GUBA-258186 format. One record per residue: x, y, z of N, C-alpha, C in turn. Coordinates in steps of 0.05 Angstrom, whole numbers, plus 5000, padded with zeros to 4 digits. Each point is the difference from the previous one (the first is absolute). Layout:
BEGIN
XYZXYZXYZ ...
***
This chain:
BEGIN
266568585822499849764976500349764992 499450044982498249734986502749784993 498649805005501449685007498549904968 502849824991500749904966496449755002 498749935022498449894995497250175010 500050235009497350224995500850114968 502950034988499650094977498349794982 501649754999498149844988497249995001 498650095019497249995005499350214988 500350294997500250114989500250044974 501749914986501049924972497649804991 498849865020497449794991498750134999 498050145016497950134999500150274981 503150074987499250224976499249784983 501349834992500049874968498149904998 497349875030497649974995499350174990 499650355007498350304997500349944972 502249975000500650104967498649784980 499849695005500249824989495750134995 499550035021496650015004498750284985 502150224993500350084988500150104980 502149744980499649934978497449874986 498849745021498249934997497650234998 500250135008497750144998500550244982 501450094999500950114965499349874981 501349764987498049904989497949884994 498749995018497849935005497950194993 500150335004500150154994500550144961 501549784987500350014987501950274979 501550155021502350285003501449814986 502649795017502249934999500649774989 496849974985501349584987501250004974 499349764988502349994994498450094957 498750205008498450134974501250325001 501250025023500750255009502849964989 501449775005502449984995500849994977 498349954991499749914962500750324991 497950045005499750354996502150105007 502750025016501750195011502450014984 500150264991502150124982502949744991 500950015020502449735014498649734989 498049915006499149844989499450004967 498650194998500649994954502650064987 501650195012502849924995500849774997 499749775028501649724989497649904993 497650074981499049684982501350264971 499850204997501650104976502849784994 501250135019502249864999500249684995 498549875010499849714996498050014971 498150044989499050044974502050044983 501950225000501750034986501749744993 500449885027502449714996498649894994 496949894993498349835002500650044958 499250234997500050004975503549994982 500550025011503250024988501749844994 499049725025500949775008498749734973 497650154994498049834987500550074966 501250295001500850114965501949755005 502450015014501649895004501449674987 498649935020498449724996498449914971 498350154986498649784965501450284982 501650195015501550124967502250085003 501749814966498550044976499149754995 500549865021498649734991501549755022 498549815006498949705020504350024992 501649815013501649854997499749755007 502249964985500149714985499049725027 501450095018500149785025501949915001 501449964979503449794998502150204998 502149985007502350164996502249964997 502749994984501150034993502649835023 499949744985502249895032498949785004 496850015003498549795011499649724984 499049875022499949745004498449864990 497149984980498149974999497949685010 497750075016500849785016498149834984 498450104980497449944991500650094975 497749824974500550134971499350235003 499450104982498750354999499049934963 497150025015498649954959498350315000 500449894968498750244991496750015004 499350274994496650095020499650064968 500950114992498150074963502249854984 499650114975500949944968501750334998 501849994993501550294993502649834976 501150224987501449944994502850145014 502849804994501350135018502550034983 500350375005502650034982502449925012 501249894991503149905002500850214996 501950175018501850134994502449894997 501549795006502449894992499449954974 498649874992498649834964500350304983 498750255009499050234982502750075001 502150045020502450104997501849924981 500049645004501449834974498450144980 497849974991499649994974500950334978 499250205028501250214993503050084994 500949825013503350014988500849814972 498549845015500449884956498550154983 497950175003499450124984502850224991 500450205026501850174992504049864981 499849695013502249914984499649964967 497649994997498949994973500950284986 500550285016500950244982503050045007 500950104967502149884985502750295020 500950035003502250185007499450264984 500250185016499750304970503050175002 501649964975502150105000500550234972 502250135017501250284977501049994987 501150054969502249934985501750275002 501949955005501850175002503549984985 500050294983501950014984503050175017 500249975015502650065011503049774991 499349805009501749764992501450014975 497150084976501849894972500250314993 499850265017500450264986504349925008 499849965031502349905012502549984966 498449654997501649824988500850224976 498350104985499450214979502050174992 500150225032501550214994503149855009 501649815011502049915006500649844967 498749884987500349934976501450124981 498450434989499649984993502350305007 502149935021502250145010502449805001 499349764987502249724988500650154976 497550034987500150054973502750194992 498150195016502050354996503249895009 500449805027503350095004501149794972 498449904999501249674974499950324980 499450114987499650234977502850155014 501150115016501750185007502749925005 500349664998502049865019501449874958 502750004996501849784993498849805005 502349955025499149775007499049915023 499949805001497549835037501950165017 502149985000501350095033498150335002 500450154973498950235004497550075013 498049794989497149935016500550125031 497250205003500349945032499949775021 501550055017500149685013498149955017 498150115006498350025018497949794984 499950104978497649874973501349854981 502950005012500549614969500349925029 499949965032499449795014497850005004 498150134997497349945008498349834971 500850004982498949944976500549684984 503450005024502049874981502050044980 499750234986501249984966502950055004 499649764984503449864990500050144963 502649824987501150144982497449874979 499249854995497049914988497450214999 500050015027497250245012500750254983 501750055010501950294983499950054967 500449744991500550044980496249944976 498649865022497549994985499250365006 500450115016498050265011500950134967 504250065008501050144980497849924970 501049854989498549864978497850054993 498050025029496850184978500750345009 502250075023499350324984502150024975 500449874985500849994978504150135001 499549984974504050174996500550235011 498450184999499350175012501450105021 499349745014500350015034503350025004 501349864974502949965008501850355001 500849955014503050294992501250014982 499550234985501150094967498549824983 497449945008498849964975498150124981 500049994981499050164981497550084993 498049845024497250104992498550225003 498350074992499650355014498249965017 500250245025497650005020497950025003 498649934977497349874997499049734996 501749884988499849695005501149945023 501150165019501450035022497949895015 498950174999496849975026498649924994 499849904963497549854996500549775010 502449875006500349795004498749855033 501650385011500350045028496749925009 498050034981497850155015498249774985 500849774985498749694995500349865021 503450035014498849765027499750215028 499650234999498550035016497349945004 498450064969498049924999499149715001 501449895001499849535001500949985031 500150155010501250005030497050125017 498750224998498150054999497549774997 500049864978498549774984499949895019 502249835004500249795021499450125029 499850175003498550175032498049945000 499750144978496049944991498149695009 502349824985498849715003500649895024 501450095018500349895021498850115027 498450144996498350335009498249875001 498549764979497149954996499949765032 497950095017500249795022498349674990 498850034972499149684991502549914987 503450134992501849854998501349955014 500250135019502950055018498550025036 499049845011497650025030503049975017 501250115008501649985024499349975034 500349825010498450145024503249945024 499350165021502049875025498649805011 502649875011499249735010498149965031 499550195019498650005010497050074990 500150174980496550114992498749644980 502550005002500049574965498549875022 501749915022498949885010497750065027 498850224996498250055012497049944980 501950044976497049864976499449875007 502449754988499949744993498249955031 500950005020498549895021497250085011 499550094979496650114999497949715001 501649864977497749764982500949785034 503249955009499449815030497550225014 500650175009498150105025496149934988 500450044985496849894982499649825008 502049754991499649685007499249915025 502050135018500149925018497750125023 499050194989496150135016498949804995 499649974968497549804987500349875023 501549795002501249735004498150085035 499950185014499350045025496450084995 499050034979497350114998497649725001 498449975004497649765005498350034967 499649654996499650194976497850054994 498850054980497850074984498250275022 502350204999500150265022500250194985 501750024983501650164986497650134977 500250264993498450134978501849944970 498149994994499849834967502250184992 502749864983502450124983502850085027 499849875020501550065021502149765001 501649964981502249855007503250135005 501049685004503250115005501450064978 502350134992501550114978502049804998 499949874976501649854987503550085000 501949984995501750024996501550234963 497449824984500750074979497750255000 498450125017497750135003502250305005 502249965012500450275016500150234978 499950255015500750264973500550185020 501350254983499450255016499550194981 498250175006498350284988502150244997 502050064985501350214995498350254990 500050215015498550214988501650214977 498950104973501850024989498550414994 501050054980498750364998497649864981 499849724979497449984992498649805007 500449955028497249765022502549825008 498449754996500449825033502349834971 500749845006500749704988500749895029 499249694980500249825025502549824993 502349975015503349854998499449725009 500049774985500749675010501950065019 501249935022501650025018502249794989 499249824981502049824985501850074981 498450315002501550194965502650215024 499350025024501650135018502949855014 502350214993502649935011500750165022 501749805016501450195017503350024986 499550265029503150144984502549855009 499849855019501849785009501149824969 497549924982499449834975502950074987 501549985000502750214984499549814975 500449784991500749824977496949964995 497750045005497350074989499950234983 501050125021499550404990501650054979 502849894996501950114984498349814968 499549785008498349874975498250164985 498150155020497550124994500750274991 501550215006501850154997501650004967 500249764997502249944975496950034983 498549825010496549934972500050334995 500150215020499150194994501150234992 503249974998501050304993501549834977 500149754992501449944979499150154975 497449974995499050134979501150304992 499350215017500350294997503650045006 501749855011503050015006501349884986 498849684995501749874968500350074986 498950174981500050094972502150205010 500750165018502650224997502249915006 499149865030502949855009501149764988 497549914993500949665001499549895020 499549584990498349805024503850015025 501750044997501249955006500450085028 499350374995501050175010496650055026 498649994984496949925015499949765032 501349864987500549735018501650175032 502350134989501250025018499850245020 498050234988497950205008497849925017 499049824990497149845020501149925025 502649915006500949965027499450235029 501550154980500050315019497850114999 497450054978497949985005498649905024 500049644988498249875029501550065028 502550055006501750055030497150235009 500750194974499050285018497250044998 499149914985496050104993499749815029 498850295018498349865027497049874994 498850035021496649965005498150264975 499049814986498950194982496650105005 499249795017497850065016499450035028 499650185013499050015024497050035016 500549835023497449935015499250285007 496949924998498450285007497949895027 500649985032500049825014497150155005 500150205000496850134999498250034992 499549904974499650014977499049674993 502149835010498949735009498450025016 500550085031498549975022496750064993 498850314986497750074997498749804981 501449844974498149854992499049695015 502650035010498949705014497550085030 501550265010497749985017496850014984 500450034975497150044985498849774997 502549764996499049704991498849935026 501050045029499049985022497350025009 499950294991497250085002497549844985 501449964984498649924974497849695011 501849805021499849795005497049965025 497250005003498849925010501549925025 499149965023500249905029499049734983 501949735017498249804991499149795013 497649995011497449945015500049675001 500249915029499349684995498449905021 497749914986497050085008500849685023 497250155027500249725026497550015002 499749815005496949965002498649915036 497850145002499449885023500549825025 501349985023499749754997503249795006 501050234991502049834984502550125018 501849825008502350045018501850194999 500250235008501350154994503949975014 499549945021502749915018500149785020 501349744995500649765012499850135028 498749775019501650045033502449915005 500650085015502749965011502350294972 499350194989502350064987500550305004 502450034995501350365018498550204974 498850125016498850304982502850134986 500249984972502150244989497850204989 501750134988498650344976498749824985 499149904994498249844972498049875015 499949955018498549895010497750195016 501450135001499650385024497150084973 501550054975499550094970497349844993 500149735010496949724989499150175016 499549975019498250035023498550245005 502550254981497550265011498949974977 500249974974498150034972497849825016 500949685009496249985002498950125019 501150045018498550235019498650234985 501050114983499950274980496449834990 501149764985497849974980497849935032 500149835010499049995026497850135011 502050295004497650165013498450214982 501449994971498350114975497649864996 499749805009498649714986497450075028 499250185023499049965020499050405003 497749855007496350184986501150225024 498750215003499650225014500549895031 497249795004499449925021501649915019 501049834988502649825011502250205012 500750114978501450235005499250235023 498050024998499750275032500649725025 497749804986501449795031502650015003 501749994988503650045003500250215031 499550154980499650305018499949975015 496549915002499049975041501049805015 500649784993502149875018502149985001 501550204988502950115012499050245021 497450114989500950265028497649815020 499849854991498749865035501449885011 502449874993502149935007501050255014 501150094983501450215012499050305020 496949975006498750205013499949795029 499549755005501349815024501450065013 502449944983502350055006501950165012 499250284991500050315011498750105020 497549935008497749945016500349885023 501749804999501549785020501750195012 502250094986502650145012499350305004 497650004995499450255008498850095026 498349785000499349985040502249915011 501849874999500849875011504450295015 499150174975502450225008497550205015 497150094990499050135028499349915033 500749745001500149875027502149975003 502449874986502849985015501750304992 499550064985501450164993498950454988 498850085028497950164992501550304985 502350065023501950144982499850054972 500549804992499349934960497550124993 499149905021496850014985498850295012 500250175016500050205004501350264980 502249964991502050074979499349954971 499550255003500050024962501949934980 502350175014502050034990501249715005 500549985020500949625008498749744969 497750095003498549834983501150054970 500050254991501250024979502649954989 501649945018502949924988500649765003 498149835018498149645002500049974975 497250084990499249994980503049974970 500250205007502750054968501749815000 501150035036501549654992499249814994 497449975012497949694980499550044972 500150224998499250074962503049874983 502650155017503149884986499549814999 499249855028501349674988498149854988 498250104988497349874983500650074982 500450234990500850214983502849764991 501850045003502049844993500349814993 498849775013500149765002498049934974 497550024993499250144973501249964984 502150234999501250124984502849794979 500649915027502349705003498849794982 497549905007497949804991500050074981 498950184983499450064974502450014980 502250085018503450064975501649745018 498049705002502049755003501749915013 500050275029503450065005498649785034 502949845006499349755019498350215028 498749725011498450055023501450005019 502050095005502350115023499150275007 499650284974499550154996497850165018 497249785004498750065008500750025039 501449764997500349925038501050205007 503550144985500250204997498550245018 498050024981498450275010499349975019 498249734998499849945037501250085025 501349864985502450025037501350285013 500750054963499850345016499150235015 497249894981497550145014498949905032 500249714997499849945039501950135008 501849944990503050165024498650305002 500850144978498550385007497749925018 497649814999498150085028501749885023 501949804995501149935037500350175006 502050224985501250265013498150155010 498350144984498650125005496549925025 500549825009497449965014502149765010 498149755002501049735024499449834978 501449685014500249814974496849895000 498649965015496749975007498850194983 500850134985498350164982501349884978 502650155002502049924971498549734987 500849815010499149615011497050014979 498350204997496749925002499950184976 501350195000499050184969502049814983 502249985003502749804974498449844996 498349825010498649675004497250124982 498750255006498350124981499550034976 502850114997502950174969499949734990 500149795008502049814989498149794980 496850025011497149914997500450184976 499250294994499550094983502749964977 501650005001502550014985498849714983 499449855021499249674978499150074993 496450174991498950054990500450144973 502150255000500050094981502449874977 501349845013503249814987498449684996 496450015015499349754985502849785023 501649985011501049825015498349805016 503549855001497149695011501550025024 499349635014500950115026502750015014 501049814987503249964997501050294987 499950224998500250244995499250085026 496349945009499850215020501949995034 499949694997501149885033502650064996 501550094983503350014995499950395013 497950024992499750264998499150095037 498249784999499350055038503049965022 500949764985501949995028502850164986 501250154991500450224992501050195013 497550145002498950234995500249985045 497949815010501049905026502849995011 502549934978502149915020501050294995 499150194986500350254997499950215018 497049945015498550195005500849845044 500549754995500549995036503550035005 501449964980503049985002499850335002 498350144995502450364998498950155041 498449945010501450045027499950275003 502050135012500450335013503850024970 499450134986502350034987502050145010 502549955013501650065017502750094984 501449974976500550054981498949854968 502450154988498549974966501649764997 500849795004500649774997498249735008 497250175012498049775009498450034973 499450164987499049984971500649854980 503149945008501449854977499349655017 499750015031499849734997497049905002 499050225011496849894989499349994971 501650144972499549904974501149705003 501849914999501349765007498049715004 498650135032498649795010497450004978 498250164992497750144983500949774966 502450034995502049834977500049795010 501349895018500049665005496449855006 498450155003497449965016498949964968 499450234977499549934980501549814977 501649945011502549724995499249725003 499350005022498949785004498249974998 497950155006497249954990499849874976 501350194979499049894970501649705001 501850035013501249764983499749685022 497850095019498449805010497949964989 498550214980498249894988499649874979 502550064988501049924969500449695004 501549995028501149615014496449905006 498150155011498149895000499249884976 499450214975498949844976501049874994 502449874996501649924987501650114981 500650264996499350174981504550004985 500849875029503249944978500449774994 501250084977501249814986502750034990 502349894982502149934983499350254985 498750004990499150204978498350365011 498849945023499450295004501750065034 501449844994501750205038501050234992 500350134978501350235007498050224980 498649944997497850144999498150165029 500149695016498650155006500749995031 503249895004502550225023499150394986 500449954980501050274990496750195012 498649935006497150225004499649905028 501849835022500150015019501550274999 502650025008502550174994498450244997 498049924981498450324998498350025029 499249884996498150135031501950095022 502549855003502250115024500650194993 501650174976501450214991496550185012 497250004989498550105015500850145014 499749845033499650015029503050204997 502449995004501750014993500550354988 498550024985499950274995498650154996 498149865024498250255011500750075020 503249855018501250145012501350244997 500949904976501750235005499150334984 497549884997498150224977499350095027 499149985018499550115028502050125020 501849934982502650275022499350244986 500249914968499450354991497850165009 497149885000497350115014499750065022 501349845021500149995025499950425009 501650154984499850305017496650044985 499749924976497350074992497749945009 499949715003498349905030499650145026 501550085015500750105016498750425011 500750074965499350324996495849914987 499749904989497649924992498049925013 500849755019497850005020500950165029 502650215011499750105018500449765022 502549894998500349785016503649945000 500649885022503150065006500749695010 501449934986501149655002503050125021 500849645011502150045021503050144988 499750064972503150094990499450185002 497550204986499750345006500349985037 499249975020500249945013502750045021 501249804997503449955002501550184985 499150184976501250284998499350255011 496949855012499550335015501150065034 500449755016501249915016502250164998 502250054979502550105012500550195012 500850015021500550285005500950344992 501449824987501550234973497550094978 498449975003497350174976500850285005 499050144984500950325012497850095019 498049915000497850075024501249995031 500449724991501349925030502050185010 502049974976501750195016500650275011 497150164987500450254997499249865039 497049855002498950005019502549985027 500549834997504049985016501650255007 500150214983501050224999498050215017 498450084993497750254994498549855029 499749755003498049955023500949745013 501049995009501849665024498449895018 499150275014498449855022497349814978 499250144982497649774980502049834981 501150035003501649804980500349755025 501549985025500449795018496750025003 497950105000498549965007497149794979 501050064976499949824975501349764988 502850015025500749684991499049825018 500250255027499849645028496249934993 498950254984497049864995500149754967 501650034984499249754979501449835025 501849955014499749765018498249845013 499150215017496049955011498749934980 499149994973499050094987499849714978 502149984997501749764999498649765013 501350045015500049755033496649964984 498150115012497350045003498649924977 500350164976499149754969500549804996 501649935012501249704993498849805017 498850085027499849845028496249954982 498950224977497349924986499949894982 503349964988498850064968500750054988 500550264999500150284979502449964982 500350194993502250074983501650135016 502749875025500450135016502850254983 500949874979502550174987498850314987 497049974993498950294994499050085016 499849985025498850025022503250315008 502149795004502050135002500850254990 499649854966500850354977497050185007 498849985005497850075002500350285030 501649835019500250135019502550205002 501950004992501450084988499450234988 497750094982499150184983498150145011 499049965032497949995000499950325010 501450165013501350195018501450194974 500150014981501950094985499250334989 497550035009498650354998501750165017 500849845028501450105021503650124999 500350034975501750084990500250314984 497750114993499750244996499450255035 499949865014499150125023501649875030 502649905001499849785020500050135021 500850225008499750165025497449935026 498049974983498150055013498649645009 502249835002499249805002501249865019 499249945023501149935025502949914990 498949714993504049874996501550184996 499150234990503350184972500850135031 497750045029501150315008502849985005 501450175008502150025009500950215027 501049945019500650175028497050165007 498049785003498750055017497750334989 500949914966497350194982496949915002 499150264998496549945006499350164976 500449964968499850234982496550065007 498549705006497550145006497850075026 502350195000499750195022499750334998 499750054971500250174981497350024988 498449714999498250084970498149955027 498050004993496749945000499249704999 498649855005499349684994498649994984 498350214977499849984970502150014980 501650185013501949944991502949804995 500349925023500449685009499649794978 497149965014498149844979501349954965 499950205006500550104967502949964984 501850005013503249954996499449705010 499549925030499949694994499249794977 498250154993497249854971500750004971 501950165005501249994963501949854997 501149895025502349944993499249594980 497750005004498549774983499850194965 498650244991500950054979501050134994 502950055012501950024981502049755002 500549755005500149824997499949864982 495650124999499549724966501750204972 500050355010501650074975502349904993 501650045027503649944996498849684984 498349765003499749854988499849904976 498250215000499750064967503250014985 500850295006502249974998502749844991 499149855019501749685008499649864979 497649944990499149764989499149785014 499150025021500349805021497349804990 500249874999496549754996497850075010 498350004997498450045011498049735033 502649844995500049845034500650255017 502450104993501650045013498650395013 499550074971498550245015497850005023 498549784983497149835028500849985035 503549934998500350005028501250475015 500050164985500850275008495950114990 498849865001497250094997498549905021 500849755001497549795024501049985022 503050165006501249845031499650095021 498050294998498450185027497449874986 498449944984497749964983497650245013 498949965014498050255010500650115035 502049995002500150035040501150325006 499449905029499650374995502550085019 501150174996501350225012499950095021 500749765016497949965033501450345014 503449994988500550225031499950234986 499050034976499650344991496950145008 499049704993496849994999499650115033 501349835014497550085030503250335007 502450084992500850225001496950154995 499850084980498150094987497350105015 499049725010498049945016499650205019 503150015020501150145023499150255001 502150084973499650284995497550104987 498049855000497050104991499450165029 499949715014500349935021499950385019 502549974993501350245023499250304992 500349994976500050254975497150004998 498749834988495550074984502850004967 497950044989500249954973499049834978 499149894982500449844983500649635008 497749885015501349755001501349854984 501749874998501449794982499449664994 499349974975498849834991501449704996 498849785014502249814991500949964981 497549994981501149914970501850184989 500850285029502450214964502549885013 500349785021502849895011499849644994 498749964980499649734995502450044974 502449814995500549994972497949874982 500550194972498149844984500549764992 501949775007498749774990501949904970 499949764989497149915009500949745024 498149825008501249875022501649734980 501849965028501649724987497149814974 501949924983497949914978500749724998 502849915009501549745003501249875018 500049785004501749965029502650125007 501150024982503850095000499750425005 498750184992498750215010498349995038 498649775002499750035023501750015018 501549735003502349965016502450115002 500550264970502050225008497850215009 498149975001498050195018500550025036 499849725002499249815035503150105008 501649984982503050045015500050184993 500050224987501550265010498650135026 496449964998499849945042501449975015 500449694986501749865033501750225003 503349984978501150135009500650285007 498650094999499550315009499349985020 498149785011499850035035500949825019 502149774979500949905024503150085001 501250394974501450115008500050085023 497550095006501050195030499049845025 500149705003500349835020502450135023 499450015025502250005017501249845008 499149784998501149695013498849804968 502250014991497949804975501649685001 498249915022499049724993498749864991 500349725004498049854982496349965002 499750035026497050075009499750274997 501650224994499050274989499950034979 501449864977500149974964497449905002 499449695007496849944996497750095006 500250155033497050204993500050274980 502350164999500650134986498150024968 501849654986499049944979497749994998 498149885017497549844999498550245010 501150205003498450305007500250174978 502050014985499650044977498949994978 499849654997498749764982497150125003 498550015016497750055005498850204998 502350364999498850145007498950044962 503149914986499349974976498449864998 497649845002497949814995498450084998 499350065026497850175004498950254984 503150175005498950254981498749874968 500349754999498349994963503449944984 501950075000502350064979500249684987 498849845012501349834995498349674984 497850234981497049905001501049844973 502150164985499649964967502649835002 501049935020502949935001500649644980 498549885020498949634987501049975019 501250175020501349715032497149965019 501049755011497649845018501850075019 497549965024500850045030502549705011 499649884984502649695002503050204985 499950234984502050065003501150224995 497850185023500750215015502249935033 498349685005501749935011502849765003 500549974963503550054993501250175006 498750204979501650255002501150085038 497450005005501250025029502749865017 499349935000502849675014502350094972 499549984979502250084990502850395000 496450125001500950275007501850025026 499149855016500350015041502549874998 501149884981502649805000502450174988 499849984984501450184981500750265014 499050225021498950135017502650075013 499149635016502549955015502249934998 500449954980502750034990501550174990 499150234993501150144992500850205017 498450055018499649965026501249955029 501449844996500349875031502450015009 500049975028499650155020504449924995 501450165018502549855006501850065014 501849915024500849945014502250215008 499250265027501950124995504449935012 500850104984503649945017499050135028 502649845008500350065034500550285000 502250094976501250285007497950274993 498349934999497750164994498150165014 499850134993498050295027497250034985 498950055019497850074977501450295006 496950164972501950184996496950315003 501150205012497150205006497449934991 500749814968496850004987498749874997 502049745026498149744991499950035043 500350075008499750085024497150235004 499850194990497950065003498750064966 498749815018497850034963498450334995 500150024982498250264989497849975008 498150145011497349954998497950124975 498549824999497850004977497850064999 499550294993497349995010497949984975 497450105008498049824967500150244979 501950084991501650174979502049864988 500749775012503149844987497849964970 503850134982498749984969503049724999 497749814989501549634992500450124965 501549724999500050074983497149934968 497949825025497449894986498350295000 501450205025497450234999500450144968 502150124997500350094983500649954965 499649675011500449894973496649945002 498950015023495749924984500049675018 502750015020499949735016498449905011 501649995023497549905034499750215014 498750055016500050295021502349955013 
***
């Protein structure tokens, strides 16, 4: 048996031979950098990198470069115009258009309904008086409504003539003539009232709206700068206010001062008297007309109805005719003073100056802008790609992982650019950046996440033209989030991380504000609000990660401690079935979980992952439990009825069956790896020796060792390698006659060396010092599990204890039937 020292020397010699071979191949030019460059995997990575570069460049440069300042920021230096330009003042333009709209009169349509109702009621009164002998015989409703007394009754009776009185001697024709004359007078009076030019009545609300037009136009005009308004655009004076009335023969303008309100009953009564005394006075007399005019004034409603849609259409057309108000700015004039808090108006001014400046650039300078942006972007991406290839080769080798990370970076870049174009708070960019950093931390490791997040912060700074303050705030906040994350053992951890990141953002933003002397009595609230927005961005990232966590695990094929804790619940359906149908395998898996967790923690690996992987590594045995020694009952030997090749197939099939069951259960890839790798490519030695013995005795085709080896792959992580070693060691120590600490240590050392020399640990990443610590941890844990017990004085050894059954060379231990030790 080789000692660890001999193994180290052999390993060093193999490494030197491999290095010489590699140098020889590079010297021959067969596997140098040119060959790697032309390999399919490298070409795929270059395509992904080129696509990320092109997309990021377009995001940064299109549709136009950001302004470099953001809403809520305080300028540290004056901003100077770089070109002559005419600034379209949207606020002034909007006020000018409002002024033009106020000059458009409201549109009204006349209505005859109130006049018709008055006319019909008055005619009904005439008919009622005609058929009555006294006032009391007139319909009470009409009498009350019109205030009919003896005087008015006599006036109407007189107008209708003597024939209206009972017993009169006038003929029926004269009676009808008098009635027709009175009705005609009422109709002519109604026509006089229906003329809008003579009697225009509005509701109180419409009249107030029409009269406010003058005041509103004067208020707007007072805000406008002098010398900028189009010719003829002036405020309205009260005597200029009019209404537009739509008539059958066209439109008519009516001065507002001639329009009455329905509540002005005194003025309205005088106007009614002046209109109806001509038609009715000749028939009823002036006294009766004055009495009736009071009833008419009370009954007559608004005669003009406001046409809102038509009015708005005309005013919208008036607004449209007003051209944008342009304010000239000269080159080298100050656009924004130093110490100014940037607002919406400043952003509009700077955006138009930037557009004018960009339009004045020649094609050569525009091309240089693109070249400069492409060069800066290429340098950043090249350095980050080199770092990933060196420190995170699994990403560099995986096109899918590279695509996912590239898309994540583009989402952050694109979202930040859109937010900057829309003048959203800069805190939105820090939110995206923090979320991306947490995603990469969960998927990979803090060091890689920190490097990628800081690189992404530089790219976002290019995209949004951020300043040093934003960059420093972003770096501090994302670093706080990444370094505080660690293991996610519960969901509240993400909220705590978000709070810490928000605190980092808040403190950094305030520290920069104090350093720049930006706080003052007039500016403290905008600065504090911006700091609070930064803090909220970190907290929001923590809450968003709660929802994203399951998707991250599925997209990157990882498991967090939260998922592992859920999987290690022994009430999982797969584990419950294993406990019922294969109790020996279930007990073995639980013990193996304890061994693997202790060994993994000894070398700094994920102990919880190793324990959960150990629980599920043998779930494939549940389909044929009786063929595995830990499930034998009553000294049964099911393999006695099978040939070695058939036994080999049954034993090895538990890996394939386990993977199929894992697919049905939806187990994550890291757990599936334990099922596939816990035997690596080891040899099912017992049945291989049995096949060799049968060949020697019976002849026939000699067995091939490759047929009796598991398909693999070999363990590719420290955790799966530890489960392999713990599985081998547990099977070997189970058959020890005297389980003492020295025997445990010797057996563990022997089994680990056997797997090491068989090459099963070549891809695991474990070092020799790691194996030494694993050996110590397994020995210590086994000694605690199989500790001795002092017998009670009353106990007597049984026959089984006195007579230890002999074990021949064909003894079948757990490890033998499961590909373990000899």
